[in-house]
C-alpha angles and dihedrals in degrees: 000000000000118000132181119223116197117185131131095204108093098207095047091044093051093049094046091048090051091054094045095049089047088057092053102259125142101230128211115190131215128181099199142018097262091051089050093053091046091051090052090050092048097048118036090185090073098100100153123063129185107190135178118228097223113057137133125263093012123014125216093268092054089046091053093048092048090052095049093045090052131067111327093213130100090032116228116210109215126202110191118209123199147145088231107107103168114121092235089057092052091050090049092051095049090043090055090059106273113145094205138010130213126186117225132274085044127195111248094222090050091051091046095054093043090053088050089055088050090054090053091052090050092049091051090048090052091050090052091051092049090048090051094048090048091052090047090051093048091049091055104035138067109249095219102046104019090232122130110283124238097272096045096047093047089048088053089050091055091048092050092049092051090049091048091051090057098045102030096237120141124244123208124205124203120198112192132184124185112241119243092351092155089059091052090053093045094047104038103021133249095283088061090043090055090050090053089050091051092047092046089053090049093051093044090050092047091048098061136058122281092249096048117101122232123187143169113236092192140290107011094335120115135179134199125196112204113189118202090018126123129211095265093051093041091054090050091052090049092050090050090051091051091054091047091057098043101042097069131025127231112254114221120175090347092305123112116231115195117220138175138180137217118213135195119200131202128170137187094235086067097042106028123224106357143179118237095251091051093056091045093053092048093049090046091053090051088049090054090054091048089054093051093044091065107286128251092076143097124234132185122233112256133219097262091053090053090047089051090051090052091051092051091046090055095051104039134042117270104261139129121233111275118260 
């Protein structure tokens, strides 16, 4: 594990470095407080710090305060070394942000076990960060497909529309629905149906740009938010996605299962400034036409669908259907 040793006194620094290397640490040296803070900034893997109180430029107390006033992740565990042994000094050091405090000259075994305790704290903090990231991911993503879930993708649509209104760039919305998915479930079973949903999600994600947002609304319904994309380009993307789904089946248990998708497209360069629910309704109307036109195709929302959306928006509160 990497460790930063900050001490301006050459003999003490050499002795401490010898101990730390012998205990298996990869040691970075700093001769003053400013150098210590720069080393932490340059290398985020430095999570353990042994720092002397009395140093030039910035002392150990100032270093502790700077660390605690900066980014809280990744957490840096600080052991403060000093010849000061008054209780008020110990309190001042801990209050400045040190995690532990050792009086010089320190016992090497005591320093070793205190650093071991510091490593445990760091490991626990890393576990907490991973758990929090996992919870955040689960809160925003569909558990079956790994795509954004309904709430997250509609929130992203709202953000992109706000950004577009500021910068004048178009946003295209694709609403997709797998064709005859109930038949797939009834014929091949729900395990196969889940496999088709996962493969559909994979192909949809692979068929758009890295900064586009793809989500699952629920069941066999999918949505894609394409920023800086006009209606013509959005329709071309949707047609490409339809071909991607129809051209090759999903293989489950050695058996091919054919699938296709119908997609409705609506874009702000057709409609003008729009709320998320208005664009969703327009794309959904185009999807409905695509289904009735024979499925496995993409259609663009037309003027009368946008006009119907405007009429609805004027008569009912702005809200999307509940999940």
